[in-house]
C-alpha positions as CSV (number, residue, x, y, z in Angstrom):
1,X,-25.8,-54.6,5.8
2,X,-25.0,-57.6,7.9
3,X,-22.7,-58.6,5.1
4,X,-20.9,-55.4,5.4
5,X,-20.7,-55.7,9.1
6,X,-19.1,-59.0,8.6
7,X,-16.8,-57.8,6.1
8,X,-15.8,-54.9,8.4
9,X,-15.1,-57.3,11.3
10,X,-12.8,-59.3,9.1
11,X,-10.9,-56.2,7.9
12,X,-10.5,-55.1,11.7
13,X,-9.1,-58.4,12.5
14,X,-6.8,-58.5,9.7
15,X,-5.4,-55.0,10.7
16,X,-4.9,-56.2,14.4
17,X,-3.5,-59.6,13.4
18,X,-1.0,-58.0,11.1
19,X,0.2,-55.2,13.3
20,X,3.8,-54.6,12.2
21,X,2.5,-54.4,8.6
22,X,-0.4,-52.1,9.5
23,X,1.7,-49.8,11.3
24,X,4.4,-49.4,8.3
25,X,1.5,-48.9,6.0
26,X,0.0,-46.0,8.5
27,X,3.7,-44.5,8.8
28,X,3.3,-42.8,5.2
29,X,0.0,-41.2,6.3
30,X,1.1,-40.3,9.7
31,X,4.2,-38.4,8.5
32,X,2.5,-37.0,5.7
33,X,-0.3,-35.5,7.7
34,X,2.4,-34.3,10.3
35,X,4.6,-32.9,7.7
36,X,1.5,-31.0,6.1
37,X,0.3,-29.5,9.3
38,X,3.9,-28.4,10.7
39,X,4.9,-27.1,7.3
40,X,1.9,-25.1,6.9
41,X,2.2,-23.9,10.7
42,X,5.8,-22.7,9.9
43,X,4.5,-21.3,6.5
44,X,1.6,-19.4,8.0
45,X,3.9,-18.0,10.8
46,X,6.4,-16.9,8.3
47,X,3.6,-15.2,6.0
48,X,2.2,-13.4,9.2
49,X,5.7,-12.2,9.9
50,X,6.5,-11.0,6.7
51,X,3.3,-9.3,6.2
52,X,3.5,-7.6,9.5
53,X,7.0,-6.4,8.2
54,X,5.5,-5.1,5.2
55,X,2.9,-3.2,7.4
56,X,5.6,-1.6,9.4
57,X,6.9,0.0,6.4
58,X,3.4,1.3,5.2
59,X,1.1,-1.1,3.6
60,X,-1.7,0.1,5.7
61,X,-0.6,3.8,5.4
62,X,-2.0,6.8,3.5
63,X,0.2,9.7,2.9
64,X,-1.1,13.2,2.7
65,X,1.3,15.7,1.2
66,X,0.9,19.5,0.3
67,X,1.2,20.5,-3.3
68,X,3.9,23.0,-3.6
69,X,3.3,26.1,-5.6
70,X,5.9,26.7,-8.4
71,X,7.8,30.0,-7.6
72,X,9.2,30.5,-11.1
73,X,5.5,30.3,-12.7
74,X,3.8,32.1,-10.1
75,X,6.5,35.0,-10.2
76,X,6.0,35.3,-14.0
77,X,2.2,35.3,-13.8
78,X,2.6,38.3,-11.3
79,X,4.7,40.1,-13.6
80,X,2.4,39.6,-16.7
81,X,-0.9,40.3,-14.9
82,X,-2.2,43.9,-14.3
83,X,-3.2,45.3,-10.9
84,X,-7.0,45.0,-11.7
85,X,-6.6,41.4,-12.9
86,X,-4.6,40.7,-9.7
87,X,-7.3,42.1,-7.4
88,X,-10.0,40.3,-9.2
89,X,-8.0,37.0,-8.6
90,X,-7.5,37.7,-4.8
91,X,-11.4,38.5,-4.6
92,X,-12.1,35.0,-6.2
93,X,-9.6,33.0,-4.4
94,X,-10.6,31.0,-1.5
95,X,-8.1,31.0,1.4
96,X,-6.7,27.6,2.6
97,X,-4.5,27.4,5.6
98,X,-2.5,24.6,4.0
99,X,-1.6,21.3,5.8
100,X,-1.8,21.6,9.6
101,X,-1.7,19.9,12.9
102,X,-5.5,20.5,13.0
103,X,-5.9,18.5,9.8
104,X,-4.0,15.7,11.4
105,X,-6.1,15.8,14.6
106,X,-9.3,15.8,12.8
107,X,-8.4,12.7,10.8
108,X,-7.4,11.1,14.1
109,X,-10.5,12.0,16.1
110,X,-13.1,11.9,13.4
111,X,-12.3,8.7,11.1
112,X,-13.2,5.3,13.0
113,X,-11.0,3.5,10.6
114,X,-7.9,5.2,11.5
115,X,-5.5,3.5,14.0
116,X,-2.8,6.1,14.3
117,X,-1.8,9.4,12.7
118,X,1.8,10.8,12.1
119,X,2.3,14.5,11.1
120,X,5.7,15.4,10.0
121,X,7.8,18.4,9.6
122,X,11.2,18.0,7.8
123,X,14.2,20.5,7.6
124,X,17.5,20.0,5.7
125,X,19.8,21.5,8.4
126,X,23.4,20.9,9.8
127,X,25.0,19.9,13.0
128,X,27.8,21.3,14.8
129,X,29.7,19.0,17.2
130,X,33.1,19.7,18.6
131,X,33.7,22.4,15.9
132,X,32.8,19.9,13.1
133,X,29.9,21.0,10.7
134,X,28.0,18.5,8.8
135,X,24.7,18.2,7.1
136,X,21.7,16.5,8.7
137,X,18.1,15.9,8.3
138,X,16.1,17.1,11.0
139,X,12.4,15.6,11.5
140,X,9.7,16.7,13.7
141,X,7.3,13.7,14.8
142,X,5.0,12.4,17.6
143,X,5.6,9.2,19.3
144,X,3.0,7.5,17.1
145,X,5.4,7.7,14.3
146,X,7.9,5.3,16.0
147,X,5.0,2.9,16.7
148,X,3.9,3.0,12.9
149,X,7.1,2.2,11.6
150,X,8.3,-0.2,14.4
151,X,11.2,1.9,15.5
152,X,12.6,1.1,19.1
153,X,15.0,2.7,21.4
154,X,18.5,1.0,21.6
155,X,19.3,3.4,24.5
156,X,17.7,6.2,26.4
157,X,13.9,7.0,26.3
158,X,11.3,8.2,24.0
159,X,9.7,11.5,24.0
160,X,7.4,12.2,26.9
161,X,4.1,14.1,27.0
162,X,5.8,17.1,28.6
163,X,8.5,17.2,25.8
164,X,5.5,17.3,23.2
165,X,3.3,19.9,25.0
166,X,6.2,22.3,26.0
167,X,8.3,21.9,22.9
168,X,11.4,20.9,24.8
169,X,14.8,21.1,23.1
170,X,15.5,17.1,22.9
171,X,15.7,14.8,20.2
172,X,16.4,11.1,19.3
173,X,19.1,10.3,16.8
174,X,19.6,7.3,14.4
175,X,22.7,4.9,14.7
176,X,24.4,6.5,11.7
177,X,24.2,9.9,13.4
178,X,25.4,8.6,16.5
179,X,28.4,6.8,15.0
180,X,29.3,10.1,13.0
181,X,29.0,12.6,16.0
182,X,29.8,10.3,18.9
183,X,31.8,7.5,17.7
184,X,32.6,5.7,20.9
185,X,30.8,8.0,23.5
186,X,27.5,7.8,25.0
187,X,25.4,10.2,23.4
188,X,22.5,10.3,25.8
189,X,22.4,13.4,27.9
190,X,24.9,15.3,25.6
191,X,24.0,18.2,23.4
192,X,24.1,18.9,19.6
193,X,23.8,22.0,17.8
194,X,21.1,21.8,14.8
195,X,21.1,25.1,12.9
196,X,20.9,27.6,15.7
197,X,19.3,25.3,18.4
198,X,21.0,23.2,20.8
199,X,19.2,20.0,21.3
200,X,19.6,17.5,24.2
201,X,19.9,13.7,22.9
202,X,17.7,11.6,25.2
203,X,17.8,8.4,23.0
204,X,19.3,6.4,20.2
205,X,17.1,4.5,17.7
206,X,17.7,0.7,17.0
207,X,19.5,0.0,13.8
208,X,16.9,-0.5,10.7
209,X,18.3,-2.2,7.6
210,X,16.8,-0.2,4.7
211,X,18.2,-0.4,1.3
212,X,18.7,2.7,-1.0
213,X,15.9,1.2,-3.5
214,X,13.6,0.8,-0.7
215,X,14.1,4.5,0.4
216,X,13.4,5.6,-3.4
217,X,10.8,3.4,-4.5
218,X,8.7,3.1,-1.3
219,X,9.2,6.6,-0.2
220,X,10.8,5.2,3.2
221,X,13.0,7.7,5.3
222,X,16.5,6.8,6.2
223,X,15.7,6.6,9.8
224,X,19.4,5.5,10.8
225,X,20.7,8.9,9.4
226,X,18.0,11.2,10.8
227,X,17.6,13.4,14.0
228,X,14.0,13.4,15.4
229,X,12.5,15.9,17.4
230,X,9.0,16.5,18.9
231,X,7.0,18.3,16.2
232,X,6.1,21.1,18.6
233,X,9.8,21.8,19.1
234,X,10.3,22.5,15.4
235,X,7.4,24.7,15.0
236,X,8.2,26.7,18.2
237,X,12.1,26.9,18.3
238,X,13.0,26.6,14.6
239,X,10.2,27.8,12.2
240,X,6.4,27.5,11.7
241,X,6.4,28.2,8.1
242,X,2.4,28.7,8.1
243,X,2.9,32.0,9.7
244,X,5.2,33.6,7.2
245,X,3.5,35.7,4.5
246,X,4.6,34.7,0.9
247,X,5.1,38.5,0.1
248,X,8.0,38.2,2.7
249,X,9.8,35.7,0.7
250,X,12.1,37.3,-1.8
251,X,14.3,35.8,-4.2
252,X,14.5,32.2,-5.6
253,X,16.7,30.8,-2.8
254,X,15.1,32.0,0.5
255,X,16.6,30.8,3.8
256,X,15.0,31.8,6.8
257,X,16.4,30.9,10.4
258,X,19.9,29.8,11.0
259,X,20.9,26.6,9.0
260,X,17.7,25.5,7.6
261,X,16.0,25.9,4.4
262,X,12.5,26.6,3.3
263,X,13.0,26.0,-0.4
264,X,12.1,22.6,-1.9
265,X,12.9,21.1,-5.3
266,X,9.8,19.7,-7.4
267,X,10.5,18.5,-10.8
268,X,13.8,20.5,-11.1
269,X,12.2,23.9,-10.4
270,X,12.2,25.7,-7.1
271,X,8.8,25.4,-5.2
272,X,7.9,27.2,-2.0
273,X,6.3,25.2,0.8
274,X,4.1,27.5,3.1
275,X,2.3,24.5,4.8
276,X,2.8,24.0,8.4
277,X,3.4,20.4,7.8
278,X,5.3,18.3,5.0
279,X,3.4,15.2,5.4
280,X,0.6,13.3,7.3
281,X,0.8,9.6,7.5
282,X,-2.4,7.9,8.3
283,X,-2.4,4.2,9.3
284,X,-5.7,2.4,8.6
285,X,-6.7,-0.5,10.8
286,X,-7.1,-3.1,7.8
287,X,-6.0,-2.8,4.3
288,X,-9.6,-3.3,2.8
289,X,-10.5,0.0,4.5
290,X,-7.9,2.0,2.5
291,X,-10.1,2.9,-0.1
292,X,-13.1,4.3,1.8
293,X,-10.7,5.8,4.3
294,X,-8.8,7.7,1.5
295,X,-12.2,9.3,0.3
296,X,-13.2,10.3,3.8
297,X,-9.8,12.1,4.3
298,X,-10.0,13.9,0.9
299,X,-13.5,15.2,1.6
300,X,-12.6,16.2,5.2
301,X,-9.4,18.0,4.1
302,X,-11.2,19.8,1.3
303,X,-13.8,21.1,3.9
304,X,-11.3,22.2,6.1
305,X,-9.2,23.9,3.2
306,X,-12.6,25.8,2.0
307,X,-12.6,23.6,-1.2
308,X,-9.1,24.4,-2.3
309,X,-7.3,21.0,-3.5
310,X,-3.9,22.1,-2.3
311,X,-2.8,18.7,-1.3
312,X,-2.3,15.1,-2.7
313,X,-3.0,11.6,-1.3
314,X,-0.8,8.7,-2.0
315,X,-1.5,5.2,-1.4
316,X,1.7,2.8,-1.3
317,X,0.3,0.7,-4.2
318,X,3.5,-1.2,-4.6
319,X,3.6,-2.4,-0.9
320,X,-0.2,-3.5,-1.4
321,X,0.7,-5.5,-4.7
322,X,3.6,-7.1,-2.6
323,X,1.3,-8.0,0.1
324,X,-0.8,-9.6,-2.5
325,X,1.9,-11.5,-4.1
326,X,3.4,-12.8,-0.9
327,X,0.2,-14.2,0.0
328,X,-0.2,-16.0,-3.4
329,X,3.5,-17.3,-3.2
330,X,2.9,-18.8,0.1
331,X,-0.4,-20.5,-0.8
332,X,1.5,-22.1,-3.9
333,X,4.4,-23.2,-1.7
334,X,2.0,-24.5,0.9
335,X,-0.1,-26.4,-1.5
336,X,2.6,-27.9,-3.1
337,X,4.2,-29.2,0.2
338,X,0.8,-30.5,1.2
339,X,0.4,-32.2,-2.2
340,X,3.9,-33.9,-2.1
341,X,3.6,-35.1,1.7
342,X,0.3,-36.8,1.1
343,X,1.2,-38.4,-2.4
344,X,4.1,-39.9,-0.9
345,X,2.0,-41.3,1.9
346,X,-0.6,-42.6,-0.6
347,X,2.3,-44.3,-2.6
348,X,3.5,-45.9,0.6
349,X,-0.1,-47.4,1.4
350,X,-0.4,-48.8,-2.2
351,X,2.9,-50.3,-2.1
352,X,2.3,-52.0,1.1
353,X,-1.1,-53.0,0.4
354,X,0.1,-54.5,-3.1
355,X,2.4,-56.5,-1.0
356,X,0.0,-57.5,1.5
357,X,-2.2,-59.2,-1.5
358,X,0.7,-61.1,-2.4
359,X,1.2,-62.3,1.1
360,X,-2.4,-63.1,1.5
361,X,-3.2,-64.6,-1.8
362,X,-4.2,-68.1,0.0
363,X,-6.4,-66.4,2.3
364,X,-8.1,-64.7,-0.4
365,X,-8.7,-67.9,-2.4
366,X,-10.1,-69.7,0.7
367,X,-12.7,-66.8,1.3
368,X,-13.8,-66.9,-2.4
369,X,-14.0,-70.5,-2.3
370,X,-16.5,-70.2,0.8
371,X,-18.6,-68.1,-1.2
372,X,-17.1,-64.7,-0.9
373,X,-17.8,-62.4,-4.2
374,X,-15.2,-60.2,-5.9
375,X,-17.2,-57.2,-4.4
376,X,-16.7,-58.6,-0.9
377,X,-13.0,-58.9,-1.4
378,X,-12.8,-55.4,-2.9
379,X,-14.8,-54.0,0.3
380,X,-12.6,-55.8,2.7
381,X,-9.3,-54.3,1.3
382,X,-11.0,-50.9,1.0
383,X,-12.1,-51.0,4.5
384,X,-8.5,-52.0,5.8
385,X,-7.2,-49.1,3.7
386,X,-9.7,-46.7,5.1
387,X,-9.2,-47.8,8.8
388,X,-5.4,-47.5,8.3
389,X,-5.7,-44.0,6.7
390,X,-8.1,-42.6,9.4
391,X,-5.9,-43.9,12.3
392,X,-2.6,-42.7,10.6
393,X,-4.5,-39.5,9.9
394,X,-5.4,-38.9,13.8
395,X,-2.0,-39.8,14.9
396,X,-0.5,-37.5,12.3
397,X,-2.7,-34.5,13.3
398,X,-1.2,-35.1,17.0
399,X,2.2,-35.5,16.0
400,X,1.9,-32.4,13.6
401,X,0.7,-30.1,16.3
402,X,3.3,-31.5,18.8
403,X,6.0,-30.7,16.0
404,X,4.6,-27.2,15.4
405,X,4.7,-26.3,19.2
406,X,8.2,-27.9,19.6
407,X,9.5,-26.1,16.6
408,X,8.2,-22.8,18.0
409,X,9.7,-23.4,21.4
410,X,13.2,-24.7,20.3
411,X,14.0,-22.4,17.5
412,X,11.7,-19.3,18.3
413,X,10.2,-19.4,14.8
414,X,6.5,-18.5,14.8
415,X,4.2,-21.2,14.0
416,X,0.4,-21.0,13.6
417,X,-1.4,-24.2,13.5
418,X,-4.9,-23.5,11.7
419,X,-8.0,-25.5,11.7
420,X,-7.9,-25.2,8.0
421,X,-4.6,-27.2,7.8
422,X,-6.0,-29.9,10.1
423,X,-9.2,-30.4,8.1
424,X,-7.3,-30.3,4.7
425,X,-4.7,-32.8,5.9
426,X,-7.2,-35.3,7.6
427,X,-9.5,-35.1,4.6
428,X,-6.9,-35.6,2.0
429,X,-5.2,-38.4,4.0
430,X,-8.4,-40.4,4.1
431,X,-9.1,-39.8,0.5
432,X,-5.6,-40.6,-0.6
433,X,-5.8,-43.9,1.6
434,X,-9.1,-45.0,0.1
435,X,-7.8,-44.0,-3.5
436,X,-4.6,-46.0,-3.3
437,X,-6.3,-48.8,-1.6
438,X,-8.5,-49.3,-4.2
439,X,-5.8,-50.6,-6.9
440,X,-4.5,-53.6,-4.5
441,X,-8.4,-54.4,-3.7
442,X,-9.2,-54.6,-7.4
443,X,-6.3,-56.9,-8.1
444,X,-7.1,-59.0,-5.0
445,X,-10.7,-59.5,-6.2
446,X,-9.6,-60.4,-9.8
447,X,-7.5,-63.4,-8.7
448,X,-8.5,-66.8,-9.7
449,X,-9.7,-68.7,-6.5
450,X,-8.1,-72.1,-8.0
451,X,-4.8,-70.3,-8.6
452,X,-5.0,-68.4,-5.1
453,X,-5.6,-71.9,-3.2
454,X,-2.5,-73.3,-5.0
455,X,-0.3,-70.3,-3.9
456,X,2.4,-71.1,-1.4
């Protein structure tokens, strides 16, 4: 032990006697560790932002939709069935109210893993402004819808509690609707006619860049080209489809109200939608809870619908796969960055330590002539490499954290410094320093003492 302590003292003296060389040796580790921490902080911040954006378009969402009955098939069955068979079917059939606001409220109030619930009603209608009639999509929602999908207000205000409870004739419009109907005017406070109802525009939504592929593949609405009204407004002032008796709907193309349709297309054939809602979007707190929450929602709605499975539940699997793929890509990229940075630092240590051996050849010869063994020389150089690596690692950690905070302050890019990145970079820096310090130490120990003493 005394021998090792003596060798450690010699190594410390050698490091401080050659400050410039020691600093140059440590620079590779310092910048390597700093680069790893700052790059991983930027990467972690970017990953969080991307995953948050994915969540905004529905990675944590469960979509409940009604199953629409095919009118063509149902009418042909009615014609072919006898009166007695029809009565028997009616007796055996269980009544289901369809997808309703009560279903949405029950999901929100009774399932603890649910964060938000957004019921929706959609109508294809038309707008009239200054005598010009144009097709439009009218959607009835609650304020939770805008929170779930990250939709902000460009100008004006959001729906209030009074708007929802009283079914006020107000609406929010997307930026494309604003451009089409109002051009250079300020739409807030003005009125547009949707179908037979005049709606007051109380706000304009922020523009949301959504590609056509995203709207098709991910079932995302084109928010920019939609008119949003409180859901109670559509149910009270337009039409509540759940109050219509299917026997009252005659013909293939049935239109009720002034300018909005209750006929929907499904698989190329007309299908009637007698449900109060077109969709319920359920936002789950964590992705891991989607499976159990889906099972709970299915059991709950089945019980509310008297065991009739007249609905379907969809989970955006493509988004879940994209989330997982994004995590994997970032992990690979960050691993490569860490490996390259620390490898460069290790090579720098090895090169400077090799040069150090050449400079100190005579010193090594004197030590070996005075009784030092090859093991003592190896231990001395390894201790020097370890000291430099540990010191460089500590300085690198401080510099890396400072760089990360500076990048966030100057550029506004989110950076997240994790304990894992600090432990990883410091541990790898120390390991690399020791590993790359071994080769110069071995070379120094294998030198002939006589030749070393003659070296000038």
